[in-house]
N, C-alpha and C positions, 0 to 999 in steps of 0.2 A: 246229028248235033254238031255245031261248029266247035272247033277246038280253040280255046284261048290259052295262050302260053301263060304259065304261072307268073312270070315277071311282069307281063303286061297287065294282068289282072290285079296284082298287088299295087302297081303304079296308079291304076285307075281309082282304087279304093283310097289311097293316100291323098290324091288330088281332091276327091270328093269330100273327105273329112276336113281337109284344110279349108276348102271353100265354105263349109258349114261353120267351122269355128270362127273364120274371119267375119262372116256375116253377123254372128252373135257379138263379136268384139266391137264391130262398128255400129251395132245397133244398141242392144240393151246396156252393154258394158260402158259405152261412151256417154250414156245419159245418166248412169248411176253416179250420185254424188255431185252432180253439176247443179248448183242452185239457180232457180229461175228469178232473175232480177226484173222487177217491174219498173220501167222508167218513170221518173217523177213527172208530174203533169207540166205542160208548157205554160208560160205566162199568158195572161189575157191579151196582151198587146203584141201584134206582129209588125206594126208600123208606127211611125210617129207623125204628129201633125206638122203642118208647115208653120214654123215658129213665128215668122213675121206677119202671118195672117191669123195668129191665134188670139191676139188681143183686139177687140172691136175698136173702131175709130173713136166712138163715143167715150170709151174707157181711156184711151190714150189722151184725149183732150182733157179729161179730168186729171190724169196723172202728170201731164206735161203742160201746165197752164201757159207757159211762155210761148208755146207754139201757136196759140190763138191770135197772137199779135203779129204773126209773120204773114207776108204775102202768100197768096194761094199756092204758087208753085213751090215755095219754100216749106209751107205746111205739108204739102204732099210728100216732100223729100223726108221731112222729119218723121211723119207717120208711116212712111214706107219701111223704116228701120234698116238696120244693117245686119245681115245674116252672119252668124259666127262661122269661122273657118272650120270645116270638119271633113274628114275623109271617108266617113261612113254614115250617110244620112239615115240609114235604117237603125243605127245604134245611138247616135247623139246629134242633136241639132240645137240651135240657139239663135236669139235675135236681141238686138239692143237698140234703144232709142235715147235721144238726148235733145233737150230744148233749153236755150238760154233765155231767161226772162229779165226784166228790169231789176227785180229784187233778188232772184236766185236762179240757179241752174238745177234742173231736175233731170235725173237719168234713170233709166229702167232697163233691165235685162232679164230674159227668161231662158232657161236651159232645160231640155228634155233628154233624159238618158234611159234608153231601153236596155235592160240587163238580161243577158242570156247565160244560162248555166250550161257548161259543157260536161258537167258531171251528171250522168244519168240518175244517180242517187239523190241529187240535190235539185229541187225545183227552181224555176226562174224566179218565183216569188221569194223563196228563201234566200237566194243569192242577192236579189235586190234589197232585201231587208238587211243583209250584211253590209252592202254598199251604203245604204241609208244610215245604218247605225254608226258607221265610221264618221260620217259627216256630222251626226248629232254629237258624238263624243268630241270631235274637233271643236265644236262650238262651246264646249265646257259643260255639257249636260250629261250627268252621270248615268242616266238610264240607257245610254247608247251602247254599253258593252253587250255584245252578242251573247245569247244564252250559253253557247258551247264554251266560250271563253270564261264565262262566270263559273262554270262547273270545273274547268281546269284549274283556275286560280283559287277556287274556294271562296269567291267573293260573296256568293249567294248566302252561304252559311254564316259568314261574318256579319252580313247585314241583318240576318235573322236574329243574331245574338244581340246586336246593338243597332236599333233602327235609327239612332241619331247619326250614324255614319253614312246615311243615304247619299250625301253630297260629297263624299270623300274624293271621288274621281275628279271633281271639278275644282278642288282646292288649289291646285297649282297651275290652272289654265290661265291663258292671257285674258280671258273674259270671265271674271269671277262672279258670274250671275248665278243666283241660287236657283235650284230646280228640285222638283220632287216628282213622284210618280203621278200625282194628280195635276201637275202643270201649274199649280198656284204659286204665287210669289208674294212677298211682303217686305216692306221697308227698303232701306238703301242697301247697297253692297259695299264690301270693303274696298277702299281705294277710290270710291266715287267722289266726284268733285262737289256734291251737294246740289247739282243741277236737277231740274224736273225729271230728267231722263232716268234717274235712279229708281223711280217707281215703275219703270217699264223695262225690266230686265229680259234677258234671253230666257226662253221657257218652252216647255212642251205645249203643243196645241191639241185641243180635242176636236173631234168631229171634222177632221180634214183628211181625206184619203184614209189609208190604213195606218199611217203614222205621220206625225208632222212636228216641226219645231220652228221657233222664231229666234233669230239672233239679232240683237240690237247692238250696233256699233257707233256710239256717239264719238265726238272728237276725243283724241287721246290727250292725256294730261300734259300740259306744257305747250300744246300746239295752239297757234294763233288761228288756224283755219277751223271753221265751224262745220266742216263736212260731217254729215250724219248719214249712215247707211243702215238699212234694215234688210235682212234676208229671211225668206220663208222657204223652207224645204219640206217637201212632203213626198210620200210614196203611195202609189196606188197600183196594186198588183206588181208587175215587173218593170214599172216606169218610175223613175225618180225625177221630180221637178224642182227646180230652184228659181225663185223670184228674188231679184235684187232691186231695191228702190232707194234712191239717195237724193239728198239735197245739199247744194253748196251755196250759201247766201252770198250776195254780192259784197256785203260788208262784214267785217269780222265781229262787229258789235251785234249782229243779228244771230239769233239762235234758232235753228230749225225746230219745228214742232215734231218731236219724236213720236208722240201719240198719233198724230195724223199720218205720218209715214207708216207706222205699224198697221193702222186700220186699213189704209189703202192697199198695202202690200198683201195683207191677209184677204181682203175682199177679192183682189185679182187672183190669188192662189185658189180660192174657192171656185171662182168662175172657171179657171183652167181645169180643176178637178171635175167639175160638173160636165164640161165639154168632153173630157176624156171618157167619162162614163156613159155618154150618149151612144 
């Protein structure tokens, strides 16, 4: 029988035990107490459409009637549009068009923003909803406050106690248009000039993407220019789309048809939403 010195045998036993303990520490012990985080699902959209080709030529002809009177090469230039300057076409793109007519100038612009959440606990859709909500609130619509902020401020409980306070957030905004959860409106708004536009306030829109609103901006009080702009903003999954449509009459005595501007802006927004969902 081979003889093993006592010191050598003891050292071998110590090394073996240490290796066994280390394996357990790096195995079971390292996993104990470590929560498993399931990443939030990504958004539906990974790319954005080419903005200057997103609006059909037939639609542009309707939205920009002044272009129909231009020579062929100038028409092509107008309908080609001008791409917005952007440094990341995977995240944000836009295009604008403008046509001068004998009676008025019409302008149109569209913007697509693809929202990406870098927080694994927050989905792209939820992050996009927060981006959209800020735009909605900036338009003077009270329902734009994100749910988490409502909980922090206790606004939800206050509104539950007094439903009449539903429009409190919009009271001090530059655009005092009334709004409610159902998106309906009635009557004129404080500070309106008595023009027909007072029956067409900014409001929440139904059946457009996951969430949508319309902002109506007629001429400001005291201004001689009759410039009138309508914006429609909607969110579908992790993409936020903005449509801006405006008219500037050639004469200050002419008043733009706010209802027509709103209808055409909404119609275009719905076409864009349908194209995105295809």
